[in-house]
N, C-alpha and C positions, 0 to 999 in steps of 0.2 A: 200602203199593203196594197197594191193595185195589180193583180189580187194577192192575197197573202198565199203563201206555201209553206212545205216542210221546214226550211230555212227558218223563217218566221216562227214556226211552231215549237222547233227545237229550241229557241232560245226563250220562249214562255215555259216550255217545259223544264228548263234549267231553273228559271226563277220561282216557278211555282213549286219546286220541290224545297225550298227553303223559306219561303214566304208565307205568312198567313193568308196573304190575298195578293192576285196580279190583276191589274187593270190594263187593258188593252184599249186605246183610245185612237179612234181611226179619225184623221183630219178630213175635212171636206173642201178642197181645193176650188176655188171659185174662178179660176181661169185656166190653171194648167189640168189637163185631163190626162188620162191613162186610157188607151185605143186597142182594140184587138186589131188583127189586120184586116179585117172586113169593115173597120169602122166603127163597130159598135163599142159605145164607152162603157169602161167600169167605172161604176158609181161607189160614192161610200157604203149606200145601201147593199150593193152586191157584196163588197168586201167585208161587211158585217156579217151577212147571210153564211158566206163562206167560212168566217171564222168561227161560228157560232157550230157549223159542223165539224171543222177540224179538230177544236178544242170541246167538244160533247162530253169526252170523260175526264175532263178536269175539273174539279168540283169548285174549286178555291181560285178559277179564273172567271173573270167578268169583262166582256165586250161591250163597247160603248160606242157611239158615233157622235162626234162633237158638232153641236148645233152653231157654236159662235167662230170656231176659228179654221183657219185655209192651212194654217201652219201647225204640223206637228208639234214642233217646239215649243209654242206658244200654248197649244192645248195644254201640252204637259207642265207648264210653268203655271197655268191657271189652276191645274187641279193640286198642285204643290203649293199655292199660294194663300194668302190671307181669305179668300172667300171660297177655296176648295173644302173638301170634306174632310180633309186630315185633321187628326186630334193632337193635342199636345202630348208630346210623350211618344208619339209615332216615330218609326225610322221608315224612311223611304229609300229606295232604290230606283235611278231612272235608268230603263233598259236600254243596252247599247252592247253592240259589237267590238271585238278587240279589231276588227277587219278595217284596215285603211283609218285607224284611230278614230274610228266611230264615235266614241265615248266624247270625243272633244267637242261634240255639238251641246254638250251639257256644262261647259265651262263657267258659264254666267248662272248657273243654277243656283248657287249660295245666295245671290242678293234676291231670288224670288219666294225662296223656300219659306213658310209660316215661322213666326218665332215660337221656339218650344219643339219643333219638327225636326229630329236629327237626319241629316242627308249623308248618305255614304259616299264616298270619294268614286265618281263616276269611273275612273280610270281603273279602281281596285274592282269594282262589281260589275265590269264589263265582261262577257261572255265570249268563249271560241265560237267561231259560226261552224256549222255542221257542211258537208259537201256532199253531193250527189254521187251515187255509187261509181260514177266516170271519173271522180277527183276534181271535178268543176264545181264551183261554187254555185249554190241555187241562186237563180235570178228572175226577178219579175218580167223583165223584158224576155227571158228565153222561153218563160212559161206562156207571156202573151203570143209569144210565137207559134208554141207548140197547140193552143187553143185556135189558132187560126185554121188549123187542118184537124178538126177534132176527131173526125172518122178516120183517119189514118194514124192520129197520134194518141191513142188510147193509152198505150204503155208508156210513152213518154208523160201525158198528162198525169198517169197513176204513179210515177216517179216523184212529182210535185205535190200531189195531196194524199196520195194513198190509193189503192185499188177500190177499197170500200168507199171512197167517198168521190171517185170521177163521177158518176151520174146525178149526184146532188149538186155538183159544181157545175155541171153541164146546163142541168135543168136551171140554176140560178141565173146562169148568164145568158139564158135563152136560146141555148145551143143543142137541146135535149132532142130537136126535131131534126138534127143535121144528118141522120142515117136518112130518114123518109124523105128529105129534102133530096140527097143525091139520088135515092132510086128513081124517083120522079123526074130529074133532071136529065135523065140518058137522051130522050127525045127533044127534052126544052120546048114541050109544045107552046105555039104562039107566044114566043119571045124569050130571052135566055132564062137560065136556072136561077132558081131563088138565091140569094146571098145568106151566107150562114145566120143564123137567129134572127131573120126578118121577120118573125112572128111577134118577136119579144116586145115591141115597141120601143127598143132602146135607142137613143139618139145614134145618129152615124153622121160622117163627115164626108166632105167630097176631096178630090187631090187637092185643089189649092188651099184647102182647111189644113191637109196634111203637112203643107209647105210651111204654112203660118205656125202650128203647132209645134213643129220639129225646131223652128226659129225659136219660138218663145220659150221653149225647154232649156234650148242652150243659152239664153238670156237670163232666165231663172237660176240657172245652175251657177253662172256666174255672179249674179247676186246673191247666192247662198255662199258661196266662196269668200265674196266680200264681208258678209257677215260675220262669218267664222273669224276672218282676221281682225276684224273690230272687237269681236270678243274677247281675242284671245290678248288684245293688248288692253284691254279693261276700259276702253271708250265707250 
């Protein structure tokens, strides 16, 4: 969830309507980051705060950031496994979308679930994804693009998080000063305008780093596909 949006929230609402508790676990990537167009990194802490704002009205939803796992799948397996908090007799659903057979990421879950805990078939418990008013699917990539022009894209950002949450999200990401920065940048006195969120203290990247990260994302996506194939074949 880099960052979380209405598409993610809708899935959580659907599960929360029928479950005693929904736990949202945010992984903490060690290499593969997610960045706004200006180079600001969206951290797991940012995602945690945004989740807390979006799900504030859901009393049976708990959000936490994994301290040990960079992979969301590994974090989930740790949660449902022998050392996790589930009790014998509990029933667990692993959240997934029907889009692109997203539920297949959980094909190996049976071998990790704690003895005495019932795991619902991931294909049967997967939920249909919600779409934007335009008919397009919600996308974290599109959301990050909209945040890159926060001053001009408030309406689009509201589409992703709700109008009531726009200011909170911009503040969390260090973009709350974007309007002030823009008004001051008209003359750009003594050197160019200030980049978005420049006062947030967040990590930024250079153009060279951008190229490296793009290649790294491609490589990691290939690794993910290979791991899925290995899992499906039971290796």
